[in-house]
RODO-2510 file (C-alpha; in nm, 4 decimals, decimal comma):
residues 587
     n   res          X          Y          Z
     1     m     3,3716     3,8044     0,9083
     2     n     3,1965     3,7554     0,5801
     3     f     3,3913     3,7657     0,2557
     4     y     3,3253     3,7266    -0,1136
     5     k     3,6128     3,5286    -0,2566
     6     k     3,5102     3,2230    -0,4523
     7     l     3,6022     2,9394    -0,2191
     8     g     3,3813     2,6678    -0,3618
     9     e     3,0712     2,6002    -0,5643
    10     i     2,7224     2,5021    -0,4587
    11     r     2,4075     2,4403    -0,6603
    12     p     2,0866     2,6301    -0,5772
    13     n     1,9112     2,3085    -0,4772
    14     q     2,1954     2,2216    -0,2355
    15     l     2,1516     2,5588    -0,0691
    16     i     1,7879     2,4740     0,0025
    17     t     1,8291     2,1104     0,1047
    18     t     2,1814     2,0738     0,2487
    19     y     2,3958     2,3852     0,2865
    20     g     2,1561     2,6587     0,3928
    21     p     2,2229     2,9352     0,6473
    22     g     2,3588     2,7880     0,9702
    23     s     2,5102     2,4799     0,8067
    24     i     2,8790     2,3890     0,7955
    25     m     3,0348     2,3163     0,4579
    26     d     3,3897     2,2306     0,3581
    27     a     3,5367     2,4676     0,1016
    28     v     3,8713     2,4718    -0,0794
    29     n     4,0804     2,6004     0,2093
    30     d     3,8530     2,6232     0,5099
    31     s     3,5267     2,5264     0,6767
    32     l     3,2449     2,7756     0,6255
    33     t     2,9006     2,8648     0,7554
    34     v     2,6495     3,0295     0,5221
    35     l     2,5132     3,3532     0,6674
    36     d     2,1475     3,4255     0,7357
    37     i     1,9486     3,5843     0,4539
    38     e     1,9498     3,9265     0,6232
    39     y     2,3184     3,9445     0,5167
    40     w     2,2473     3,8590     0,1524
    41     d     2,2463     4,1236    -0,1188
    42     t     1,8802     4,1413    -0,2218
    43     n     1,9769     4,3432    -0,5310
    44     n     2,1829     4,0528    -0,6638
    45     i     1,9932     3,7561    -0,5331
    46     g     1,8692     3,5724    -0,8395
    47     k     1,5498     3,4743    -1,0179
    48     e     1,2134     3,5415    -0,8530
    49     i     0,9855     3,2385    -0,8168
    50     r     0,6132     3,2988    -0,7879
    51     d     0,3787     3,0757    -0,5916
    52     a     0,0954     3,2702    -0,4324
    53     r    -0,0392     2,9782    -0,2265
    54     l     0,2945     2,9004    -0,0664
    55     a     0,3668     3,2705    -0,0111
    56     s     0,0346     3,3079     0,1702
    57     y     0,1074     3,0079     0,3915
    58     m     0,4637     3,1260     0,4663
    59     n     0,3467     3,4869     0,5197
    60     v     0,6067     3,6312     0,2829
    61     r     0,5805     3,8371    -0,0330
    62     r     0,8407     3,6781    -0,2573
    63     f     1,0653     3,3776    -0,3179
    64     f     1,4030     3,3928    -0,4892
    65     m     1,6146     3,1165    -0,6352
    66     p     1,9665     3,1770    -0,4974
    67     k     2,2066     3,2928    -0,7616
    68     t     2,5292     3,0935    -0,7520
    69     g     2,8433     3,0743    -0,9605
    70     g     2,9506     3,4378    -0,9292
    71     k     3,1949     3,6137    -0,6996
    72     e     2,9467     3,7768    -0,4663
    73     d     2,6598     3,5338    -0,4492
    74     i     2,6359     3,3838    -0,1005
    75     p     2,8058     3,5467     0,2024
    76     v     2,9827     3,3089     0,4401
    77     v     3,1901     3,3122     0,7561
    78     s     3,4739     3,0852     0,8626
    79     f     3,3598     2,8374     1,1281
    80     p     3,4734     2,6814     1,3560
    81     y     3,6927     2,9728     1,4574
    82     y     3,9472     2,7466     1,6246
    83     h     4,2097     2,6070     1,3872
    84     v     4,4994     2,3653     1,4316
    85     c     4,8417     2,3959     1,2700
    86     s     4,9120     2,1092     1,0309
    87     k     5,2864     2,0979     1,1072
    88     g     5,3580     1,7880     1,3139
    89     t     5,6070     1,9616     1,5412
    90     c     5,3824     2,2630     1,6032
    91     k     5,0082     2,1771     1,6280
    92     f     4,9238     2,5222     1,7638
    93     l     4,5525     2,5466     1,8567
    94     f     4,4264     2,9016     1,8068
    95     d     4,1211     3,1184     1,7527
    96     m     4,1722     3,2699     1,4078
    97     r     3,9916     3,5898     1,5119
    98     d     4,2835     3,6709     1,7415
    99     y     4,5322     3,6725     1,4528
   100     f     4,3544     3,7553     1,1270
   101     d     4,1427     4,0430     1,0069
   102     m     3,9200     4,0358     0,7026
   103     d     4,1769     4,1866     0,4658
   104     q     4,4328     3,9183     0,5476
   105     y     4,1751     3,6452     0,5176
   106     k     4,0576     3,7703     0,1779
   107     k     4,4154     3,8110     0,0588
   108     n     4,4826     3,4455     0,1399
   109     q     4,1579     3,3434    -0,0356
   110     g     4,0281     3,1890     0,2829
   111     e     4,3418     2,9935     0,3633
   112     v     4,4297     3,0093     0,7323
   113     k     4,7974     2,9780     0,8240
   114     c     4,9529     2,9161     1,1607
   115     p     5,0573     3,2485     1,3183
   116     k     5,3602     3,0767     1,4778
   117     c     5,5196     2,8785     1,1940
   118     g     5,3286     2,9809     0,8808
   119     f     5,2162     2,6298     0,7908
   120     p     4,8568     2,5838     0,6699
   121     a     4,6056     2,5346     0,9497
   122     y     4,2869     2,3329     0,9335
   123     p     3,9572     2,3959     1,1158
   124     s     3,8949     2,2037     1,4352
   125     r     3,6639     1,9077     1,3897
   126     f     3,5012     1,9622     1,7301
   127     i     3,2115     2,1978     1,8027
   128     t     2,9199     2,2289     2,0448
   129     v     2,5496     2,2654     1,9724
   130     c     2,2266     2,2794     2,1703
   131     e     1,8725     2,1628     2,1042
   132     d     1,7570     2,5222     2,0417
   133     g     1,9809     2,5465     1,7357
   134     h     2,2805     2,7357     1,8771
   135     m     2,6339     2,6416     1,7740
   136     d     2,9766     2,7392     1,9012
   137     d     3,3393     2,6329     1,9150
   138     f     3,4428     2,3487     2,1382
   139     p     3,5302     2,4948     2,4845
   140     w     3,8995     2,4138     2,4612
   141     r     4,0187     2,6096     2,7638
   142     w     3,7335     2,4815     2,9783
   143     w     3,8153     2,1259     2,8706
   144     v     4,1912     2,1271     2,9261
   145     h     4,1571     2,3016     3,2645
   146     h     3,8639     2,0835     3,3774
   147     g     3,6405     2,3876     3,4228
   148     e     3,6354     2,7679     3,4176
   149     t     3,9764     2,9355     3,4082
   150     s     4,1394     3,2738     3,3557
   151     c     4,4429     3,1173     3,1837
   152     k     4,5381     3,2787     2,8501
   153     e     4,8434     3,0656     2,7678
   154     d     4,8886     2,9057     2,4258
   155     m     4,7280     2,5679     2,3613
   156     y     4,8245     2,2787     2,1344
   157     l     4,6368     1,9758     2,0017
   158     k     4,8866     1,6892     1,9893
   159     s     4,8475     1,3414     1,8451
   160     m     5,0005     1,0662     2,0567
   161     g     4,9615     0,7860     1,8016
   162     n     4,9003     0,7010     1,4383
   163     t     4,5190     0,7153     1,4343
   164     s     4,2528     0,9824     1,4675
   165     s     4,1074     0,8142     1,7762
   166     l     4,0024     1,0591     2,0474
   167     a     4,2059     0,8600     2,2983
   168     e     4,5192     0,9536     2,1023
   169     l     4,4465     1,3269     2,0878
   170     r     4,5607     1,5481     2,3746
   171     v     4,5110     1,9166     2,4448
   172     e     4,8099     2,0804     2,6102
   173     c     4,8345     2,4268     2,7615
   174     n     5,1622     2,6090     2,8254
   175     c     5,0539     2,6504     3,1861
   176     g     5,1049     2,2754     3,2267
   177     a     4,7427     2,1617     3,2016
   178     r     4,6741     1,8732     2,9670
   179     r     4,3823     1,6445     2,8898
   180     v     4,3093     1,3735     2,6337
   181     m     4,0034     1,4066     2,4124
   182     s     3,8655     1,0690     2,5159
   183     g     3,5131     1,1372     2,6410
   184     a     3,4937     1,4732     2,4633
   185     m     3,1843     1,3591     2,2743
   186     q     2,9960     1,2574     2,5901
   187     k     2,7235     1,5007     2,6952
   188     e     2,7603     1,4241     3,0661
   189     k     3,1217     1,5463     3,0613
   190     f     2,9865     1,8994     3,0110
   191     a     2,7406     1,9043     3,2991
   192     g     2,7132     2,2548     3,4382
   193     l     2,8352     2,4236     3,1188
   194     c     2,5498     2,6205     2,9618
   195     c     2,5109     2,7007     2,5941
   196     s     2,6566     3,0346     2,4810
   197     g     2,3487     3,1198     2,2724
   198     n     2,5711     3,1834     1,9707
   199     h     2,4524     3,1764     1,6089
   200     p     2,7601     3,1857     1,3785
   201     h     2,5335     3,2517     1,0795
   202     r     2,4445     3,5883     1,2361
   203     p     2,7853     3,7512     1,2973
   204     g     2,7732     4,0588     1,5147
   205     a     2,4321     3,9714     1,6568
   206     k     2,4159     3,9733     2,0346
   207     a     2,3899     3,6202     2,1698
   208     k     2,0782     3,5542     2,3743
   209     i     2,1055     3,3856     2,7108
   210     c     2,0489     3,0141     2,6660
   211     k     2,0146     2,7773     2,9589
   212     k     2,0208     2,4593     2,7515
   213     s     2,2932     2,2022     2,8055
   214     v     2,5958     2,1992     2,5776
   215     i     2,6096     1,8975     2,3489
   216     p     2,9510     1,8176     2,1951
   217     s     2,9678     1,7101     1,8334
   218     q     3,1952     1,6833     1,5343
   219     r     3,1378     1,9464     1,2674
   220     g     3,0718     1,6856     0,9995
   221     a     2,8118     1,4954     1,2013
   222     s     2,4848     1,4389     1,0171
   223     n     2,2720     1,5718     1,3057
   224     v     2,4420     1,9128     1,3267
   225     y     2,2089     2,0597     1,0655
   226     f     1,8636     1,9718     0,9323
   227     t     1,6925     2,2029     0,6860
   228     v     1,3305     2,2965     0,7448
   229     t     1,1562     2,3233     0,4103
   230     r     0,8024     2,3625     0,2863
   231     n     0,6919     2,2799    -0,0644
   232     a     0,3917     2,3012    -0,2904
   233     i     0,2928     2,1655    -0,6293
   234     s     0,1982     2,4478    -0,8665
   235     i    -0,1641     2,4007    -0,9707
   236     p    -0,4344     2,5801    -1,1680
   237     p    -0,5987     2,8260    -1,1328
   238     w    -0,3074     2,9611    -0,9258
   239     t    -0,0760     2,9289    -1,2255
   240     n    -0,2958     3,1395    -1,4565
   241     p    -0,1007     3,4302    -1,6116
   242     i    -0,3169     3,6905    -1,4376
   243     n    -0,1747     3,5716    -1,1058
   244     d     0,1791     3,6641    -1,2143
   245     i     0,0702     4,0229    -1,2774
   246     m    -0,1328     4,0256    -0,9573
   247     g     0,1658     3,8979    -0,7621
   248     a     0,4004     4,1580    -0,9115
   249     q     0,1583     4,4431    -0,8325
   250     r     0,0304     4,3043    -0,5027
   251     a     0,1896     4,5655    -0,2771
   252     t     0,0636     4,8501    -0,4978
   253     i    -0,2899     4,7080    -0,5114
   254     e    -0,3001     4,6644    -0,1338
   255     t    -0,1874     5,0263    -0,0914
   256     l    -0,4621     5,1456    -0,3277
   257     v    -0,7281     4,9420    -0,1470
   258     e    -0,6141     5,0769     0,1887
   259     a    -0,6143     5,4374     0,0651
   260     m    -0,9280     5,4367    -0,1525
   261     g    -1,1384     5,1535    -0,0136
   262     e    -1,1795     4,8103    -0,1705
   263     e    -1,4246     4,8921    -0,4485
   264     a    -1,2565     5,2113    -0,5709
   265     g    -0,9030     5,0780    -0,5172
   266     l    -0,9678     4,7583    -0,7108
   267     s    -1,1409     4,9467    -0,9906
   268     f    -0,8423     5,1811    -1,0265
   269     a    -0,5931     4,8908    -1,0181
   270     y    -0,7929     4,6972    -1,2769
   271     q    -0,7981     4,9871    -1,5228
   272     k    -0,4281     5,0589    -1,4740
   273     y    -0,2796     4,7070    -1,4855
   274     f    -0,5343     4,4567    -1,6186
   275     g    -0,8058     4,6237    -1,8268
   276     d    -0,6486     4,5633    -2,1666
   277     k    -0,6100     4,1855    -2,1168
   278     y    -0,8593     4,0461    -1,8671
   279     s    -1,2191     4,0833    -1,7615
   280     y    -1,2972     4,2400    -1,4260
   281     e    -1,4400     3,9049    -1,3107
   282     d    -1,1068     3,7293    -1,3779
   283     f    -0,9227     4,0140    -1,2064
   284     k    -1,1464     3,9986    -0,8977
   285     a    -1,1166     3,6182    -0,8788
   286     a    -0,7366     3,6457    -0,8889
   287     y    -0,7409     3,9137    -0,6185
   288     d    -0,9619     3,6983    -0,3972
   289     r    -0,7280     3,4020    -0,4434
   290     l    -0,4259     3,6064    -0,3427
   291     s    -0,6168     3,7415    -0,0444
   292     q    -0,6757     3,3945     0,0981
   293     n    -0,5072     3,3386     0,4304
   294     i    -0,3679     2,9852     0,4198
   295     k    -0,2788     2,8916     0,7754
   296     e    -0,2069     2,5183     0,7635
   297     f     0,0120     2,3052     0,5402
   298     t    -0,2797     2,0631     0,5018
   299     e    -0,4720     2,3339     0,3141
   300     l    -0,2030     2,3379     0,0452
   301     k    -0,2394     1,9635    -0,0006
   302     e    -0,6177     1,9826    -0,0164
   303     m    -0,5944     2,2374    -0,2983
   304     e    -0,3457     2,0196    -0,4865
   305     y    -0,5613     1,7115    -0,4433
   306     a    -0,8640     1,8928    -0,5828
   307     a    -0,6651     2,0252    -0,8791
   308     i    -0,5187     1,6843    -0,9638
   309     t    -0,8480     1,4983    -0,9389
   310     h    -1,0230     1,7709    -1,1436
   311     h    -0,7381     1,8219    -1,3898
   312     e    -0,9797     1,8320    -1,6841
   313     d    -1,0931     2,1794    -1,5703
   314     v    -0,7652     2,3451    -1,6767
   315     e    -0,8542     2,6365    -1,9060
   316     y    -0,5432     2,8477    -1,9644
   317     q    -0,2563     2,7449    -2,1889
   318     h    -0,0214     2,8901    -1,9270
   319     d    -0,1300     2,6157    -1,6882
   320     v     0,0009     2,3499    -1,9266
   321     k     0,3515     2,4872    -1,8751
   322     y     0,3416     2,3829    -1,5100
   323     f     0,0682     2,1219    -1,4983
   324     k    -0,0469     1,8731    -1,7603
   325     a    -0,2332     1,5588    -1,6543
   326     e    -0,3983     1,2604    -1,8186
   327     e    -0,6259     1,0075    -1,6509
   328     v    -0,5656     0,6396    -1,7218
   329     a    -0,8417     0,3880    -1,7977
   330     l    -0,8292     0,1462    -1,5051
   331     s    -0,8133    -0,2294    -1,5392
   332     e    -1,1246    -0,4012    -1,4008
   333     s    -0,9094    -0,5933    -1,1535
   334     l    -0,7959    -0,2675    -0,9890
   335     k    -1,1227    -0,0747    -0,9609
   336     e    -1,2161    -0,2276    -0,6259
   337     y    -0,8928    -0,0970    -0,4707
   338     i    -0,7900     0,2042    -0,6788
   339     s    -1,0257     0,4847    -0,7875
   340     r    -0,8007     0,6475    -1,0423
   341     i    -0,4489     0,6735    -1,1768
   342     i    -0,3418     1,0026    -1,3304
   343     k    -0,0244     1,0505    -1,5308
   344     i     0,1115     1,3994    -1,4679
   345     h     0,3260     1,4786    -1,7702
   346     r     0,4337     1,8152    -1,6326
   347     l     0,4475     1,9454    -1,2807
   348     r     0,6373     2,2096    -1,0905
   349     e     0,7304     2,1880    -0,7252
   350     v     0,8376     2,5023    -0,5398
   351     r     1,0581     2,4155    -0,2435
   352     v     1,1261     2,6871     0,0155
   353     l     1,3858     2,6986     0,2925
   354     t     1,2354     2,8418     0,6116
   355     g     1,4984     2,7585     0,8741
   356     f     1,6842     2,4720     1,0365
   357     t     1,7088     2,2518     1,3437
   358     r     1,9975     2,0768     1,5119
   359     l     2,0203     1,7303     1,6701
   360     e     1,6731     1,6173     1,5553
   361     a     1,5051     1,6415     1,2167
   362     p     1,1821     1,8456     1,2023
   363     e     0,8450     1,6847     1,1447
   364     p     0,7303     1,7643     0,7883
   365     e     0,3696     1,8676     0,8576
   366     v     0,3805     2,0043     1,2130
   367     d     0,3326     2,3772     1,1620
   368     e     0,4803     2,5087     1,4890
   369     q     0,7979     2,3508     1,6261
   370     s     0,9770     2,5337     1,9067
   371     h     1,3318     2,4272     1,8194
   372     i     1,3293     2,5639     1,4638
   373     v     1,5718     2,8501     1,3986
   374     k     1,3849     3,0540     1,1393
   375     l     1,5589     3,2524     0,8683
   376     k     1,5613     3,6229     0,9396
   377     c     1,5127     3,8872     0,6702
   378     s     1,6522     4,2367     0,6907
   379     s     1,4021     4,5010     0,8023
   380     g     1,1349     4,5794     0,5459
   381     e     1,1907     4,2606     0,3462
   382     k     0,9656     3,9548     0,3437
   383     w     1,1235     3,6873     0,1274
   384     l     1,2690     3,3363     0,1474
   385     p     1,5113     3,1367    -0,0702
   386     a     1,3513     2,8723    -0,2906
   387     v     1,4040     2,6499    -0,5919
   388     e     1,1599     2,5283    -0,8529
   389     i     1,1685     2,1637    -0,9519
   390     n     1,0257     2,0778    -1,2944
   391     g     0,9350     1,7189    -1,3626
   392     e     0,6686     1,4510    -1,3965
   393     g     0,4736     1,2162    -1,1747
   394     v     0,2098     0,9500    -1,1223
   395     f    -0,0898     1,0076    -0,8946
   396     i    -0,2756     0,7104    -0,7452
   397     e    -0,6039     0,7491    -0,5586
   398     l    -0,7275     0,4563    -0,3510
   399     n    -1,0966     0,3664    -0,3352
   400     k    -1,2255     0,5620    -0,0346
   401     e    -1,5318     0,3399     0,0044
   402     k    -1,3125     0,0303     0,0163
   403     i    -1,0775     0,2066     0,2589
   404     n    -1,3647     0,2858     0,4960
   405     q    -1,4747    -0,0782     0,4919
   406     w    -1,1182    -0,1954     0,5493
   407     m    -1,0789     0,0436     0,8440
   408     q    -1,3695    -0,1334     1,0181
   409     i    -1,1842    -0,4662     1,0350
   410     e    -1,1152    -0,5212     1,4036
   411     t    -0,7413    -0,5848     1,3701
   412     v    -0,7011    -0,2853     1,1378
   413     k    -0,8977    -0,0648     1,3763
   414     s    -0,6757    -0,1777     1,6658
   415     r    -0,3587    -0,1122     1,4633
   416     s    -0,4922     0,2282     1,3598
   417     d    -0,5627     0,3266     1,7204
   418     k    -0,2107     0,2181     1,8114
   419     y    -0,0577     0,4399     1,5433
   420     e    -0,2642     0,7404     1,6522
   421     e    -0,1639     0,6836     2,0142
   422     c     0,2066     0,6351     1,9373
   423     y     0,2271     0,9316     1,6994
   424     a     0,0546     1,1606     1,9500
   425     a     0,2981     1,0508     2,2227
   426     y     0,5909     1,1012     1,9831
   427     c     0,4839     1,4581     1,9002
   428     q     0,3982     1,5510     2,2589
   429     k     0,7366     1,4283     2,3780
   430     k     0,8976     1,6740     2,1371
   431     g     0,6717     1,9578     2,2508
   432     w     0,4726     1,9753     1,9270
   433     e     0,1098     2,0727     1,9655
   434     n    -0,0366     2,1360     1,6204
   435     f     0,0067     1,7924     1,4660
   436     k    -0,2304     1,5958     1,2460
   437     p    -0,3323     1,2442     1,3599
   438     r    -0,1791     0,9527     1,1740
   439     n    -0,3979     0,6453     1,1369
   440     a    -0,3866     0,3164     0,9449
   441     e    -0,5010     0,4872     0,6235
   442     y    -0,2003     0,7191     0,6269
   443     v     0,0396     0,4334     0,7056
   444     l    -0,1128     0,2246     0,4238
   445     l    -0,0685     0,5067     0,1721
   446     h     0,2833     0,5826     0,2911
   447     t     0,3969     0,2200     0,2818
   448     l     0,2407     0,1601    -0,0598
   449     s     0,4252     0,4671    -0,1857
   450     h     0,7591     0,3280    -0,0654
   451     m     0,6922    -0,0143    -0,2152
   452     l     0,6082     0,1449    -0,5512
   453     i     0,9117     0,3755    -0,5387
   454     k     1,1393     0,0756    -0,4852
   455     e     0,9827    -0,1003    -0,7834
   456     m     0,9764     0,2142    -0,9996
   457     s     1,3450     0,2796    -0,9416
   458     m     1,4212    -0,0554    -1,1054
   459     q     1,2022     0,0129    -1,4089
   460     s     1,2110     0,3890    -1,4733
   461     g     1,5848     0,4555    -1,4826
   462     y     1,5651     0,6884    -1,1823
   463     s     1,7272     0,5936    -0,8532
   464     s     1,4968     0,5820    -0,5512
   465     s     1,6722     0,8919    -0,4131
   466     a     1,5661     1,0851    -0,7255
   467     l     1,1986     1,0081    -0,6657
   468     h     0,9788     1,1936    -0,4170
   469     e     0,6453     1,1214    -0,2553
   470     r     0,3522     1,3321    -0,1440
   471     i     0,0897     1,1673     0,0739
   472     y    -0,2686     1,2958     0,0633
   473     s    -0,4634     1,1552     0,3562
   474     s    -0,7618     1,3054     0,5364
   475     e    -1,1363     1,2681     0,5539
   476     n    -1,1622     1,3869     0,1929
   477     m    -0,8273     1,2705     0,0511
   478     c    -0,6788     0,9278    -0,0067
   479     g    -0,3968     0,9279    -0,2590
   480     i    -0,0242     0,9403    -0,3272
   481     l     0,1842     1,1347    -0,5753
   482     i     0,5201     0,9910    -0,6776
   483     y     0,7234     1,2360    -0,8831
   484     t     1,0683     1,3353    -0,9970
   485     g     1,2245     1,6516    -1,1292
   486     a     1,5294     1,8718    -1,1461
   487     a     1,6081     2,2322    -1,0627
   488     d     1,7232     2,4631    -1,3435
   489     k     1,5798     2,2310    -1,6079
   490     e     1,2609     2,2352    -1,8120
   491     g     1,1577     1,8893    -1,6992
   492     s     1,2491     1,5221    -1,6945
   493     l     1,2635     1,2482    -1,9553
   494     g     0,9234     1,0828    -1,9266
   495     g     1,0427     0,7494    -1,7917
   496     l     0,8412     0,7785    -1,4727
   497     v     0,5109     0,8964    -1,6168
   498     e     0,5051     0,6066    -1,8629
   499     l     0,4803     0,3683    -1,5685
   500     g     0,1312     0,5058    -1,5056
   501     g    -0,0108     0,3307    -1,8117
   502     m    -0,1991     0,0076    -1,7387
   503     n     0,0365    -0,2041    -1,9499
   504     k     0,3216    -0,1067    -1,7166
   505     f     0,1451    -0,0226    -1,3920
   506     l    -0,0098    -0,3678    -1,3460
   507     p     0,3284    -0,5491    -1,3584
   508     l     0,4726    -0,2718    -1,1409
   509     l     0,2065    -0,3124    -0,8730
   510     k     0,2319    -0,6923    -0,8943
   511     g     0,6073    -0,6761    -0,8328
   512     a     0,5681    -0,4314    -0,5435
   513     l     0,3060    -0,6468    -0,3707
   514     e     0,5018    -0,9689    -0,4206
   515     n     0,8184    -0,8123    -0,2814
   516     g     0,6236    -0,6882     0,0200
   517     l     0,5067    -1,0357     0,1168
   518     t     0,8455    -1,1330     0,2549
   519     c     1,1542    -0,9620     0,3906
   520     t     1,5066    -1,0972     0,4264
   521     t     1,4943    -1,0084     0,7960
   522     d     1,1716    -1,2014     0,8632
   523     p     1,0506    -1,3163     1,1123
   524     e     1,2079    -1,0253     1,3013
   525     c     1,0566    -0,7688     1,0626
   526     f     0,6949    -0,8885     1,0514
   527     m     0,6847    -0,9296     1,4300
   528     k     0,7544    -0,5610     1,4965
   529     n     0,4811    -0,3378     1,6351
   530     p     0,4649     0,0438     1,6440
   531     t     0,5812     0,2302     1,9555
   532     s     0,6246     0,6000     2,0362
   533     e     1,0010     0,5549     1,9897
   534     r     0,9743     0,3538     1,6689
   535     l     0,6752     0,4624     1,4636
   536     n     0,6887     0,1597     1,2353
   537     g     0,5362    -0,1845     1,2251
   538     a     0,6585    -0,4473     0,9793
   539     a     0,9144    -0,2260     0,8057
   540     c     1,2919    -0,2104     0,7688
   541     h     1,5573    -0,1080     0,5155
   542     s     1,5379    -0,4484     0,3499
   543     c     1,1705    -0,4197     0,2542
   544     t     1,0104    -0,0749     0,2715
   545     m     1,2507     0,1991     0,3792
   546     i     1,4010     0,4212     0,1096
   547     s     1,6400     0,7153     0,0907
   548     e     1,5320     0,9784     0,3439
   549     t     1,5599     1,2466     0,0757
   550     a     1,2756     1,0710    -0,1070
   551     c     1,0573     1,0119     0,1990
   552     e     0,8051     1,2621     0,3320
   553     n     0,8331     1,1345     0,6895
   554     g     1,1920     1,0318     0,7542
   555     n     1,1137     0,6597     0,7103
   556     r     0,8559     0,6690     0,9886
   557     l     0,4946     0,5441     0,9786
   558     l     0,5580     0,2379     0,7619
   559     d     0,3972    -0,1060     0,7924
   560     r     0,3734    -0,3564     0,5065
   561     a     0,1293    -0,5629     0,7159
   562     l    -0,1333    -0,3003     0,6266
   563     v    -0,0626    -0,3394     0,2539
   564     v    -0,0185    -0,7130     0,2004
   565     p    -0,0847    -1,0188     0,4172
   566     v     0,2181    -1,1145     0,6264
   567     p     0,2471    -1,3919     0,8877
   568     e     0,0554    -1,3230     1,2096
   569     h    -0,1262    -1,0297     1,0401
   570     e    -0,2815    -1,1959     0,7344
   571     e    -0,6228    -1,0294     0,7642
   572     m    -0,4918    -0,6689     0,7829
   573     g    -0,3542    -0,6339     0,4283
   574     y    -0,5627    -0,3922     0,2181
   575     f    -0,4566    -0,5709    -0,1020
   576     r    -0,5026    -0,9214     0,0396
   577     e    -0,7501    -1,0406    -0,2251
   578     l    -0,5588    -0,8633    -0,5029
   579     v    -0,2442    -1,0521    -0,4038
   580     r    -0,4412    -1,3709    -0,4599
   581     d    -0,6017    -1,2575    -0,7879
   582     l    -0,3140    -1,0603    -0,9429
   583     c    -0,0144    -1,2473    -0,8078
   584     g    -0,1722    -1,5911    -0,7810
   585     i    -0,0563    -1,6243    -0,4211
   586     q    -0,2906    -1,7573    -0,1547
   587     v    -0,1997    -1,6502     0,1992
***
């Protein structure tokens, strides 16, 4: 039952990060679920966003920024189907599909009224989900009858008191059965009841048999829906103008190559589409770039890292639109610890929605996760919804030689092994196979990023939730990018990038390190050690954790003991000597 009345408004970025297909959102008169992209009108979908690297990794041809604000932008369906009459003397509990067709629903602009008394009805706050991403109505008849039943009598949801407590809610059936809702959120109460396999965001699709256990929930619970997104920073030479033409003509060029052979097909395509503007060498280089098969998310980061650290190689003016960087002359006191600081005056992030999970958030850089419900295109289409974020940032690269020496310290090596062991156990427990190891270097970079974000939010004018991080850690990478931006805007105001200058970065780093030395929850905080359940060491919301929208890892893999000296771990802090020299504090 999808309809196109304007029931509420949603920004494109919200559709990618919060209210994507499969989510539940409250509208003016009802509760709605956004339909899968196979139900969207691809002829009226919005602006195309080009990012060849991300498209290659996602194995799609195109990205579109969802068009919102019109009458027929995003198709939705009413969910949960069960509604409750708002009249105190009625409280009829009914499945709206038994009483309303689409014409009636559209006529009422999505307002559901009780079929018995005509009073407005509100959607039930109870639903069920499963770990494989299915979602369905709460099994009201099963609940009130304590199991399977053939009863078809009317049901009512009565309040027995003045609060919304479950103990004061009671389901009543005209057959005489009744049961309070106390315990309705306990998983064990539904033992033996299997998931229906239903996906409300795919109406009309046949439900697959699912043998997972039913898990009760409230529709507004934060764990009902987690978006699965992938993002990339637009970098040269991928942002050169020839790539836009190549991307637009990609399908045609591939057809020509298949029909005529590579040499003849490319020669024909060059003469037809590129010959009046570009050399054949530039054309062939662009074709080879678009032909790359990027299989792992790490490859995207490696390309970005190379582009940022070699930013002086930018040749095309077009690149400046998306990427403009300036290296900062380092203070002598920092060179032992930091290799370079680069102010990125302009950057563009493309953020793509690929699917969602329920109950547990996905791991950002694990490529294959079994519980992800992927978005499904209509036949013949290969696209995904996306937004582009224009903004600014500061890139900080740590001294890799110093890092390697630091990693050889016995206590650091032991802590690093512990993180690798705990993270591997954490991923294996969730059934994830293709995960990248996380060692002390990664945790150091991640924690430093959080400490700087906290300090930057007090000096840049941006809240910590408006800042984002990108951690670059591998054998050949050792840096962090802290950036901000906004969708549908040309860029940001420059307050963040100015903090990359030495006159402001030194006080910023000094403040971050000083604040990391102690925590208001010490000694409890600094005594914590990483486990497979809690992938953090000395870290909590008082000292290092930030808004989860700003964090790359859901506030996991944090440990200030690896950044600064803390009690019982004094020798592990990477910046131990700098704390003494810069802050004047001897630990």
